[in-house]
C-alpha positions in Angstrom: 33.7 -3.5 28.4 34.5 -5.2 25.1 37.6 -4.1 23.3 37.2 -2.2 20.1 39.2 -3.1 17.0 42.4 -1.0 16.6 41.8 2.5 15.4 38.0 2.5 15.9 36.4 5.8 16.6 34.1 6.2 19.6 30.5 5.9 18.3 27.3 7.0 20.0 24.7 4.3 20.4 22.1 6.7 18.9 24.2 6.9 15.7 24.3 3.1 15.4 20.5 2.8 16.1 19.7 5.5 13.6 21.7 3.7 10.9 20.1 0.4 11.7 16.7 2.0 11.4 17.7 3.4 8.0 18.9 -0.1 6.8 15.7 -1.7 8.1 13.5 0.9 6.4 15.3 0.5 3.1 15.0 -3.2 3.1 11.7 -3.6 5.0 10.5 -6.1 2.4 13.8 -8.0 2.3 14.6 -8.9 6.0 17.3 -11.3 4.8 19.4 -8.3 3.8 19.0 -6.6 7.1 19.9 -9.8 8.9 22.9 -10.3 6.7 24.1 -6.8 7.6 23.8 -7.7 11.3 25.8 -10.8 10.8 28.5 -8.9 9.0 28.7 -6.4 11.8 28.9 -9.1 14.4 31.8 -10.7 12.5 33.5 -7.4 12.2 33.1 -6.5 15.9 34.5 -9.9 16.9 37.3 -9.5 14.5 36.4 -12.5 12.4 36.7 -10.3 9.4 39.1 -7.4 8.9 38.3 -3.9 7.7 38.9 -4.5 4.0 36.6 -7.6 4.3 33.8 -5.7 6.0 34.1 -3.0 3.3 33.8 -5.6 0.5 30.9 -7.3 2.1 28.9 -4.2 3.0 29.6 -2.6 -0.4 28.3 -5.7 -2.1 25.3 -6.1 0.2 24.3 -2.4 -0.3 25.2 -2.2 -4.0 23.0 0.5 -5.5 22.2 2.2 -2.2 24.6 5.2 -2.1 23.2 6.7 1.1 23.7 3.4 3.0 27.2 2.9 1.6 28.1 6.5 2.6 26.5 6.2 6.0 28.5 3.0 6.7 31.7 5.0 6.7 30.8 6.1 10.3 31.5 2.6 11.5 34.9 2.2 9.8 38.2 2.7 11.6 39.9 6.0 11.1 41.8 6.1 7.8 39.2 4.0 5.9 36.5 5.2 3.7 34.2 3.6 1.1 33.9 5.8 -2.0 30.4 6.0 -3.3 30.5 5.3 -7.1 29.8 8.3 -9.3 26.5 7.0 -10.5 25.1 6.8 -6.9 26.3 10.2 -5.7 23.0 11.9 -6.6 21.5 10.0 -3.6 23.9 11.9 -1.3 22.5 15.4 -1.8 22.1 17.0 1.6 24.4 14.6 3.3 27.2 16.0 5.5 30.6 14.6 5.0 31.9 13.6 8.4 34.3 10.9 7.2 38.0 11.4 7.8 40.2 11.3 4.8 42.8 8.6 4.5 42.9 5.1 3.1 40.0 4.6 0.7 38.3 1.5 -0.8 36.3 1.5 -4.0 32.9 -0.2 -4.0 33.0 -3.4 -6.2 31.5 -3.0 -9.6 29.0 -5.4 -11.1 30.4 -7.5 -13.9 
């Protein structure tokens, strides 16, 4: 069994597949974004990029997609959380907050 990065929560395969389906559905007409997300996740799992790095890359890739940004918190180590920018929080209505509190990272803002 492959080692998980330090502090990672145990995830269910179903949760990961559901999230991947959401990403694929959102970017069905832009497969390069879905493929880039898969590459980011491979790099994170193999520890080629650290947690702040994966937060930056995913936040940038999914900029403007509050539900996807929020949902990605499930895959972050305990103590980390991506805060969804205020202007995207409307997208989160009906979402259940299952993310532990702790260290938080802001999504990058467009300049």
